C-alpha positions as CSV (number, residue, x, y, z in Angstrom):
1,X,0.0,0.0,0.0
2,X,1.5,3.4,-0.9
3,X,2.7,5.4,2.1
4,X,0.4,8.4,1.2
5,X,-2.6,6.4,2.4
6,X,-1.7,5.7,6.0
7,X,-4.8,6.9,7.8
8,X,-7.9,9.2,7.6
9,X,-6.1,11.7,9.8
10,X,-3.4,12.0,7.2
11,X,-6.1,12.9,4.6
12,X,-7.3,15.6,7.0
13,X,-3.9,17.1,7.1
14,X,-3.5,16.9,3.3
15,X,-6.9,18.5,2.6
16,X,-6.8,21.2,5.2
17,X,-3.2,22.3,4.8
18,X,-3.4,24.8,2.0
19,X,-0.8,27.3,3.1
20,X,2.4,26.2,1.4
21,X,5.8,27.8,1.4
22,X,7.8,25.6,-1.0
23,X,10.1,26.7,-3.7
24,X,9.5,26.1,-7.3
25,X,11.4,23.0,-8.7
26,X,11.6,22.2,-12.4
27,X,12.2,19.1,-14.5
28,X,11.9,18.4,-18.2
29,X,10.6,15.0,-18.9
30,X,9.4,13.2,-22.1
31,X,6.4,10.9,-21.6
32,X,5.6,8.2,-24.1
33,X,2.0,7.2,-24.9
34,X,2.2,3.6,-26.1
35,X,-1.4,3.6,-27.1
36,X,-0.7,6.2,-29.8
37,X,2.3,4.6,-31.5
38,X,4.7,5.6,-28.7
39,X,4.0,9.2,-29.1
40,X,6.6,11.4,-27.3
41,X,5.2,14.2,-25.2
42,X,8.0,16.5,-24.0
43,X,6.8,18.5,-21.0
44,X,8.0,21.0,-18.5
45,X,7.0,20.0,-15.0
46,X,7.1,22.4,-12.1
47,X,6.6,21.2,-8.5
48,X,6.9,22.2,-4.8
49,X,10.6,21.7,-3.9
50,X,12.9,22.0,-1.0
51,X,14.9,24.5,-3.0
52,X,14.4,26.3,-6.3
53,X,16.0,25.0,-9.4
54,X,16.3,22.2,-11.9
55,X,15.7,18.6,-10.6
56,X,15.9,19.7,-6.9
57,X,14.2,17.4,-4.3
58,X,10.5,17.5,-4.2
59,X,9.0,18.8,-0.9
60,X,7.4,16.4,1.5
61,X,3.7,15.9,0.9
62,X,1.2,14.8,-1.7
63,X,0.2,17.4,-4.3
64,X,-2.7,17.6,-6.9
65,X,-1.6,17.5,-10.5
66,X,-2.6,20.2,-13.0
67,X,-1.9,19.7,-16.7
68,X,-1.8,23.0,-18.8
69,X,-2.2,23.4,-22.5
70,X,-0.4,26.3,-24.3
71,X,-1.9,28.6,-26.9
72,X,-1.4,28.6,-30.6
73,X,2.3,29.0,-31.6
74,X,3.1,29.6,-27.9
75,X,5.4,27.7,-25.6
76,X,5.2,26.7,-21.9
77,X,7.6,29.5,-21.1
78,X,4.8,32.0,-21.6
79,X,3.0,30.7,-18.5
80,X,5.5,31.4,-15.8
81,X,2.8,33.5,-14.1
82,X,0.8,30.3,-13.5
83,X,3.6,28.1,-12.1
84,X,5.0,31.0,-9.9
85,X,1.5,31.5,-8.6
86,X,0.3,27.9,-8.0
87,X,3.4,25.7,-7.2
88,X,4.0,27.5,-3.9
89,X,0.4,26.8,-3.0
90,X,1.1,23.1,-3.3
91,X,0.3,22.0,-6.9
92,X,2.3,20.2,-9.5
93,X,2.0,21.7,-13.0
94,X,2.9,20.0,-16.2
95,X,3.1,21.8,-19.5
96,X,3.4,19.7,-22.7
97,X,5.2,21.4,-25.5
98,X,3.7,19.4,-28.3
99,X,1.7,20.9,-31.2
100,X,3.5,24.2,-31.0
101,X,3.8,24.8,-34.8
102,X,1.7,26.6,-37.3
103,X,-0.3,23.4,-38.1
104,X,-1.3,21.9,-34.8
105,X,-3.4,18.8,-34.6
106,X,-6.0,19.8,-31.9
107,X,-7.2,16.2,-31.4
108,X,-3.6,15.1,-30.6
109,X,-3.0,18.0,-28.2
110,X,-6.2,17.2,-26.3
111,X,-5.2,13.6,-26.1
112,X,-1.8,14.6,-24.8
113,X,-3.5,16.7,-22.0
114,X,-5.7,13.8,-21.1
115,X,-2.9,11.2,-21.1
116,X,-0.5,13.2,-18.9
117,X,-2.9,13.4,-16.0
118,X,-3.2,9.6,-15.6
119,X,0.4,9.0,-16.6
120,X,1.8,11.3,-13.9
121,X,-0.5,10.0,-11.3
122,X,0.6,6.4,-12.1
123,X,4.2,6.8,-12.9
124,X,5.3,10.3,-11.8
125,X,7.6,12.5,-13.9
126,X,11.0,11.1,-13.6
127,X,13.1,10.9,-10.5
128,X,12.2,14.5,-9.5
129,X,8.5,13.9,-9.2
130,X,7.8,10.3,-8.0
131,X,4.2,9.0,-8.2
132,X,4.1,8.8,-4.4
133,X,4.1,12.6,-4.3
134,X,1.2,12.9,-6.8
135,X,-2.4,13.0,-5.5
136,X,-5.6,11.5,-6.9
137,X,-7.2,14.9,-7.5
138,X,-6.4,16.7,-10.8
139,X,-7.3,19.5,-13.2
140,X,-6.8,20.2,-16.9
141,X,-6.3,23.8,-17.8
142,X,-5.4,25.7,-20.9
143,X,-5.1,29.0,-22.7
144,X,-6.4,30.0,-26.1
145,X,-5.9,26.9,-28.3
146,X,-5.0,25.0,-25.2
147,X,-8.2,26.1,-23.5
148,X,-10.2,24.7,-26.4
149,X,-8.2,21.5,-26.3
150,X,-8.9,21.2,-22.6
151,X,-12.5,20.6,-23.5
152,X,-11.4,17.9,-25.9
153,X,-9.4,16.3,-23.1
154,X,-12.3,16.6,-20.6
155,X,-14.8,15.1,-23.0
156,X,-16.3,11.9,-21.4
157,X,-13.4,12.1,-18.9
158,X,-14.5,11.4,-15.3
159,X,-10.9,10.7,-14.3
160,X,-10.2,14.4,-13.7
161,X,-11.7,16.5,-10.9
162,X,-12.2,19.8,-12.7
163,X,-11.1,21.8,-15.7
164,X,-10.4,25.5,-16.2
165,X,-10.0,27.4,-19.5
166,X,-8.5,30.9,-20.2
167,X,-9.7,32.7,-23.4
168,X,-10.6,29.3,-24.9
169,X,-10.7,29.2,-28.7
170,X,-12.9,26.8,-30.6
171,X,-10.9,23.9,-32.1
172,X,-11.1,21.3,-34.8
173,X,-12.7,19.0,-33.7
174,X,-15.0,21.4,-32.1
175,X,-14.6,22.4,-28.4
176,X,-18.2,23.5,-28.5
177,X,-19.4,20.1,-29.4
178,X,-17.0,18.3,-27.0
179,X,-18.2,20.5,-24.2
180,X,-21.6,18.7,-24.4
181,X,-19.9,15.7,-22.9
182,X,-18.0,17.5,-20.2
183,X,-19.5,16.7,-16.8
184,X,-16.8,17.7,-14.3
185,X,-17.0,21.2,-12.7
186,X,-15.9,23.9,-15.2
187,X,-14.5,27.4,-14.7
188,X,-14.3,29.5,-17.9
189,X,-12.2,32.7,-17.9
190,X,-12.8,35.4,-20.5
191,X,-11.3,38.7,-21.2
192,X,-14.1,41.2,-21.9
193,X,-11.9,43.0,-24.4
194,X,-10.6,39.8,-26.1
195,X,-10.4,40.5,-29.8
196,X,-8.6,37.3,-30.7
197,X,-11.1,34.8,-29.4
198,X,-14.1,37.0,-28.5
199,X,-16.3,35.6,-25.8
200,X,-19.4,36.1,-27.9
201,X,-18.2,33.8,-30.6
202,X,-16.0,31.5,-28.5
203,X,-16.2,31.0,-24.8
204,X,-19.8,31.9,-24.4
205,X,-20.8,29.1,-26.8
206,X,-18.5,26.7,-25.2
207,X,-19.8,27.5,-21.7
208,X,-23.5,27.2,-22.9
209,X,-22.7,23.9,-24.4
210,X,-21.0,22.4,-21.3
211,X,-23.2,19.8,-19.6
212,X,-21.5,20.3,-16.2
213,X,-23.9,20.8,-13.2
214,X,-21.3,23.2,-11.7
215,X,-20.0,25.7,-14.2
216,X,-19.0,29.4,-13.9
217,X,-17.8,31.9,-16.5
218,X,-15.8,34.9,-15.2
219,X,-15.3,37.9,-17.5
220,X,-12.3,40.0,-16.6
221,X,-13.4,43.6,-17.1
222,X,-11.1,45.3,-19.7
223,X,-9.1,42.0,-20.0
224,X,-7.5,40.8,-23.1
225,X,-6.7,37.5,-24.8
226,X,-2.9,37.5,-24.3
227,X,-2.9,39.1,-20.8
228,X,-3.8,35.7,-19.2
229,X,-0.2,34.7,-19.9
230,X,3.2,36.4,-19.7
231,X,4.4,38.4,-22.7
232,X,4.7,36.3,-25.8
233,X,5.7,37.9,-29.2
234,X,3.4,35.7,-31.3
235,X,0.3,36.3,-29.1
236,X,1.1,40.0,-28.8
237,X,1.5,40.4,-32.6
238,X,-1.8,38.8,-33.3
239,X,-3.6,40.8,-30.7
240,X,-2.1,44.1,-32.1
241,X,-4.0,43.5,-35.4
242,X,-7.5,43.6,-33.8
243,X,-9.6,45.6,-31.4
244,X,-10.8,46.3,-28.8
245,X,-7.5,46.8,-26.9
246,X,-7.2,45.9,-23.2
247,X,-8.0,48.7,-20.7
248,X,-6.2,47.1,-17.8
249,X,-2.6,46.1,-17.3
250,X,-1.3,42.5,-17.6
251,X,-0.5,42.6,-13.9
252,X,-4.1,43.6,-13.1
253,X,-5.5,40.8,-15.2
254,X,-3.1,38.3,-13.6
255,X,-4.2,39.4,-10.2
256,X,-7.9,39.2,-10.9
257,X,-7.6,35.8,-12.5
258,X,-5.4,34.5,-9.7
259,X,-8.0,35.5,-7.0
260,X,-10.7,33.3,-8.5
261,X,-8.5,30.5,-9.7
262,X,-6.9,29.9,-6.4
263,X,-10.2,29.7,-4.6
264,X,-11.7,27.3,-7.1
265,X,-8.7,25.0,-7.0
266,X,-8.5,25.1,-3.2
267,X,-12.1,23.9,-3.0
268,X,-12.0,21.3,-5.8
269,X,-8.4,20.0,-5.4
270,X,-7.9,20.4,-1.7
271,X,-11.4,20.0,-0.3
272,X,-11.3,23.4,1.5
273,X,-15.0,24.1,2.0
274,X,-14.4,27.7,3.2
275,X,-13.0,28.6,-0.2
276,X,-16.2,27.6,-1.9
277,X,-18.1,30.3,0.0
278,X,-15.2,32.8,-0.5
279,X,-15.4,32.1,-4.2
280,X,-19.1,32.9,-4.2
281,X,-18.6,36.0,-2.1
282,X,-15.8,37.3,-4.3
283,X,-17.9,36.8,-7.5
284,X,-20.6,39.1,-6.0
285,X,-18.3,41.7,-4.5
286,X,-15.5,42.1,-7.0
287,X,-15.7,45.3,-9.2
288,X,-13.1,43.7,-11.5
289,X,-15.3,41.1,-13.1
290,X,-18.8,40.1,-14.2
291,X,-19.9,36.5,-14.2
292,X,-22.6,33.9,-14.9
293,X,-23.1,30.6,-13.2
294,X,-25.2,27.5,-13.4
295,X,-25.5,27.3,-9.7
296,X,-23.4,28.4,-6.7
297,X,-20.7,26.0,-5.5
298,X,-21.1,25.1,-1.9
299,X,-20.3,22.3,0.6
300,X,-23.3,20.4,1.8
301,X,-23.9,19.9,5.4
302,X,-22.7,16.4,5.2
303,X,-19.4,17.2,3.5
304,X,-18.8,20.2,5.8
305,X,-19.2,17.9,8.8
306,X,-16.8,15.4,7.3
307,X,-14.2,18.0,6.7
308,X,-14.5,19.5,10.1
309,X,-14.8,16.2,12.0
310,X,-12.0,15.1,14.3
311,X,-13.6,11.7,15.0
312,X,-13.5,9.5,12.0
313,X,-14.9,6.5,13.8
314,X,-15.9,4.3,10.8
315,X,-13.3,1.8,10.0
316,X,-13.2,1.6,6.2
317,X,-11.0,-0.9,4.3
318,X,-9.4,-1.6,1.9
319,X,-8.3,1.9,1.7
320,X,-7.5,2.9,-1.0
321,X,-10.2,0.8,-2.7
322,X,-10.8,-0.3,-6.2
323,X,-14.0,-2.4,-6.5
324,X,-15.5,-2.3,-3.0
325,X,-15.1,-1.1,0.6
326,X,-16.0,-2.7,3.9
327,X,-17.3,-0.6,6.7
328,X,-16.5,-2.0,10.2
329,X,-16.8,-0.8,13.7
330,X,-19.8,1.2,14.8
331,X,-21.8,0.7,11.6
332,X,-24.4,-2.1,11.6
333,X,-27.0,-3.7,9.3
334,X,-29.5,-0.9,10.1
335,X,-27.0,1.9,9.5
336,X,-28.0,4.3,6.7
337,X,-24.9,5.1,4.7
338,X,-24.4,8.3,2.6
339,X,-21.3,8.9,0.5
340,X,-20.3,12.4,-0.7
341,X,-17.7,13.5,-3.2
342,X,-15.6,16.6,-2.9
343,X,-18.2,18.6,-4.8
344,X,-20.6,17.8,-2.0
345,X,-22.9,15.7,-4.1
346,X,-24.5,12.5,-2.7
347,X,-23.2,9.4,-4.5
348,X,-25.6,6.5,-5.1
349,X,-24.0,3.2,-4.3
350,X,-25.3,-0.3,-3.4
351,X,-24.4,-1.9,-0.2
352,X,-25.3,-5.0,1.9
353,X,-24.4,-6.6,5.1
354,X,-21.6,-9.1,4.7
355,X,-22.9,-12.7,5.6
356,X,-19.7,-13.7,7.3
357,X,-19.0,-10.6,9.5
358,X,-21.1,-9.1,12.2
359,X,-21.6,-5.3,11.9
360,X,-19.8,-5.1,8.6
361,X,-21.2,-3.5,5.4
362,X,-19.9,-4.1,1.9
363,X,-20.2,-1.3,-0.6
364,X,-19.6,-1.5,-4.3
365,X,-17.5,1.5,-5.4
366,X,-16.3,0.2,-8.7
367,X,-18.4,2.8,-10.6
368,X,-16.8,5.8,-8.7
369,X,-14.1,7.9,-10.4
370,X,-10.7,8.2,-8.7
371,X,-10.6,10.6,-5.7
372,X,-11.4,11.1,-2.1
373,X,-14.9,10.4,-0.7
374,X,-16.6,11.0,2.6
375,X,-18.9,8.5,4.3
376,X,-21.5,9.3,6.9
377,X,-23.3,6.5,8.8
378,X,-26.6,7.2,10.7
379,X,-28.5,4.9,12.9
380,X,-31.3,6.2,15.2
381,X,-29.8,9.1,17.0
382,X,-26.2,8.2,16.3
383,X,-23.9,9.1,13.4
384,X,-20.4,8.3,12.5
385,X,-18.0,9.4,9.7
386,X,-15.1,8.2,7.7
387,X,-13.4,8.7,4.4
388,X,-11.7,6.6,1.7
389,X,-9.8,6.9,-1.6
390,X,-11.0,5.3,-4.8
391,X,-8.0,4.3,-6.9
């Protein structure tokens, strides 16, 4: 059993500890996708480290993985603002450099993004980022072309936790069509003054098409297409040929984006319920943005109790689980079991009392996607809690 799954109390530490102070480590690694003719995917990987630099030791802990897709004729180096902002918060970021030419194959790039999430979780990213340091929660993000390809990567993909796009451009095959089959929580960022991929013809249509129950579109007032990233000549050249121009600075757009991005990620990738409410409050209070939303994100009472609880008295095994879990201890045959995911949604599962063990329930979890789940057991006036990982 991997050492990162020692006990429920360890999960509590991982989920609640969101104030990191690590340095930014970097490694370059080439992944190979055997299912696509041994396709090579060279990537820049940035991770929380004990000291800044190339191939420095990774910091102690388990960190969610974020895979980021670059824009058209752009390179990972244009997105230092993202790794500088997020790695110290406790995230691993991987930037594939594939499809960077003038004739990118969008389907291949989307497949690269999708592949990297599972590959890094399973095998890590070389010696610098071992798989034991990579958590089960994940996000796919992308800018411009990479934002559109993020929807291709998230199509029918329940192996990721959430996805976020920045100035997403429609792709071929269509991101708008792919969005119809995206069910994970989605955050869409748009620059109100984006003249390269205008929201009215690009992100608005993608957002409307997305089937996710929890989706939010944030418009940065006066924001542009290229200002989501650091300066890049190709992006700046293209943006200079159209209008309207941005009415805010790049730093101001970075700051506005970071505010909402960090709150969203802290909730979905770290289970910090307080950040869900802070995200909602910031949407309503901020003069820097406008927004629309399918429904507010919020922790349910059950998941809030699970996160706040110090007594996880349900003994759940095997943990991590693949096909089933057994609940032992205080739960009995009359116990009503409820399972919540990190979004706070109730999960429907089947369970029955084991015929060969008293006060033991067997629950089929084979249909659940990978991630952390909370269990609440109720019987008469008593209630108990626990949590498990679905691998």
